[in-house]
N, C-alpha and C positions, 0 to 999 in steps of 0.2 A: 590256369591263370595265376599269376604271381600275386602275392599279398599287396604289393605296391600298385599293380594294375587294378586290383579289386577296389582299393580305396580311391584311386583316381576316378574310376567310373561311378562308384557310389556317391562321391561328392558332386560329380557332374549331375547325377540324377537328382540329388537333394537340391542343388542350386536351381535346376530347371523347375522343380516343383515349387520352390519358394518364390521364383520369379514369375510364375504363371498367374496372370491377372484373374483368370476364371476360377482359380482355387483360393484366391486371397480372401481372408476373413474380413468382413465389413462390420466393425463394431458399431452398435447403434449410437447415433449422435444426438438425436433430439429426445426430449422427455417422452414423447409418444412412442418412438422406436424402442426406447429402453423398456417402457411398460409393456409393449407388445411382445418383446422378446421374453420378458419375465413371465408373462401369461402363457406363452407358448411352451416354455420349459415346464411350468407347473402343470399344464394340460397333459403333457406326455409322461409325467412322473407317476409312479405308483401312488394312487390315492391323493394326488396333488401335494405330495410332501415337499417337493422342491419349490421353495418360495424365494424370489429375489434374484434368481440366477438369470443372467442375460447372455451368457456365452460359455462354451465348454471347449476345451482342447484336450486331446489325448496325447499320450506318449511321454509324459513327464513323471519321473519318480525321483523323489529326493530321499536318498538313503539316510537313515539315522542310526544312532546307537540305541539299542533297545533299552527303554527306560524301565525302572522298577515299577511294580504294580502300585507302589505307594505314590510314585510321582505322577503317573498319568496312565490312562487306559491305552495300551499299545495298539497300534494299527499294523496288522500283518497283511501284506499284499499277497494273496494266493497266486495271482497271475505272475508276479515277479519273484515270489518266494523270498521276500525280504521285508523287514520292518521299514516303514517309510511314512512320510507325511502326504496326506491327500491335499492337493493344492486346489483351492477354489477362490473365485473372485466374486464378490457380491456387490450389488448396486448400492450406492451411498444414499 
């Protein structure tokens, strides 16, 4: 398969996944749904350490230049083998 064909089919697949209603993430909209989502994440976290999380998405890595130890504690992603930011969204 040519490189061009690979990208054509890869993007078609990504588009199909993104447009699939059954796979769409439904962010909680009411205060009760937000609280229920936060409690669900807390319940499945180790020792209930995740508090206030109402959703999670995988697959994002924001590469950074490695800061000095004086600036900030570095985050090294063992999975991606790169320094990066861990992206999280918390309820307000």
